[in-house]
N, C-alpha and C positions, 0 to 999 in steps of 0.2 A: 182370825185368817193364819192357817198354822205355816209353819216354814216352808215345806214342801211347795205351797201353791206359789208364796211368794216369791220363790226364787225361781220358777217355771213364768211367773207371770213377768218378774225380773228378765230373765233372759230374754224373752218375749219381745220386751221392748225395746232392749238391747239390741237385737238384733234387726227387728225392724231400723231402726234409726241407722245404724250400720249400712241398712242397704241405701236408706237415703243420703248419707253421705258420699257417697260413689256415680248419684246423677246427676248426669251431663243437662246445662240449658235447654230449654227445647228451643231448637233453630226453625220449624216448619212454622206459617204462618197460621193462626189459628183465623178463619174467616166469620165476619159478622153477617149471616146472611141478607139478602137484598129484598126491598122492600116490593120491587117492580121492575122488566126487564127494561132494558135500557137506560140502568142506574149505575151507580158505582157501589161496590162496598169497601169497608176498611178491613185490614188484619192487624192482629200487634202481635211483639212480639214478645218471647221472654229471655230472649238473647240476640244481641246483637254482635258484630262482629266489628273491629277496632285495625285489626292488621290484613294485611295480606297470608301474613301466615297463620293468624288464626282461619281464616279464609279456607286456606291450602288444607289444613289440617282437618276440617271438616268435609271435602271434596276428593272425588278419585281421581280429576283431570281437568286438565283447562285446556280447551278445544277449539281451532281456529275453523268455524264450520261457514258454509252456505247455503241459505233456506233453499228448501225446492216450495213449489207451490200446492204441493203435497199436504191439507190442512184436514183435520177433524175438532169436530166440537160435541162432549160429550158431558154427561155432569161427574161432577168429580169424586164423587163415593163410586168406590165398588159396587153395590146396590142400583147405584141408577137412580135415586131419588132425591139427589141434592139439587138444590134452584140455583147452585155458583158452577158457572159451566168449567171444563179444563178444555183446553187447547190442546191438543197434541200436533204439534208441528214434525216433517220431517226433515231434517239436515244431512247435507255430505260432510262428512269430517276433512276437512283438506289437509288440517297439519296438526299433531299431539303436541302443544304446548308444553304440557308436564303431566306426570301422570300415564294412566294405563287404559286406552282402550282401543281394542282390536277392531272392532266394527266401523266400518267408511262412509255407513249412512245408518240411523239412529233416529229417534223418535224424542223430541222434547216435548213433556207437560209440563203445563204453566195454567194457572189458576187465571179467571177471566176469560173475555171472548171479547168477540166485535162490538156488542152491544151490552157487553156489562163488562166493566173495566176497576179498577182500583186504585187511586192516587198513590197506593203504600207497595206498589208492585211496579215493577218496568214493564212496559206495553208487551202483549203477545210479541214474538217475533213475527217480521214482517217478510213475505216472500221475495225471493232474489236478493239478500240480503248478506251479506258478511259479518258475521259477529264473532267475538271471543267469549267461552262460555266456560264458566265452572261451574261442574256439573255432580250430579250424587247420582247413584241408581235408585229408580223409583220405585217403593215396595208398598202396600198396603197390608201385608202383615210381614215384620220384622223377620228376614230372611229367604224371603218367598219371593225371587225376580219376577217384575210384569215385561222386562226387556225394554223400558223405557228409563227417561232420565231426567230429572228437571236440576233445574239452575238452584244452584248453592245462594240463600238469598237474593236479594234484591241487589245486592252489591255483585253479582256474581255474573253480570254481563256487558260488555263493551262493544260497541258498533264499531266494525272493523273495515266501513269503506279507506281507510287510511291509516294502512296499519305501523305509520307513523305515529301517528297522533288518538291512537284506540280516544273512546270516549265513553264512560261509564255512564251506564242510563238514568240509571238512580242518583237522587240527587241527595237522599238523603247520607248519612254515614261519614267514614272519617279516611277510607280508602281512596287511593288519590282519581280523580276525577278525570285527568287524562297521564296516558304512558304510550311509548311507544311497545310494540310486538316483543324487542328484544331485549328491554328493559323488565318486562312483565315476565318474560321467559327467565330471565336471570334471577331477580328475585323470588320466582315459584322454583327455581332448583337451587336456591342455596338453601 
C-alpha cells in the first residue's frame, strides 16, 4: 500500500471514530414485537436517567395536564405496518411547570394500548385524570415535527391527583417516587 492511500484510510477511520465520540446514548425504547394481541411487550434501553437534571436536559417542558376522553390507537410506525400500537391521548395543559410550551391542547403519543401493554413503560394515560409529564417533541424524522409529544422516559410521568404528593408511575429508576409539585418545579428550575 502506498503512502497516499494509507493516509486517506487513516483520515477516514479517524473521522468515523470522531463522529462516534459525540454520539449520545439512545433514550427511546426499542420494542420487541409481541407474539399475539392481548399480550405484553418489552423494551430495552441504552440509557437510563439517574437524576432529574438528566431528565430535564432531554425534555422541552414539564407540564401539569388533564387528560380528555379523546384518544386514538394506531400503528406505532409511520408506514402503519407495526404490530405494536401507539396510543395518542389529547391532554389539556393546565400549567407549564418548567420549559416552553405554548399550546393548551396537545397530543401525547405512547407505545402500547388497552390490549397490548409493557411492564417496562408507564401505563397509557387514563381519561379524566391529572398528570405531570416531562415531554419531548415526537418526530418520525429528525427535525420534522409531527405536532405530537411523548413522555421523556418511563420516569417522566407523575400522577397529579394530589399536587402535594405527586406519585411517579414508574417503579424503575432512581428518581423520586413521590414529590410535591412545588418541589418538582423548584428542582427543574434550578
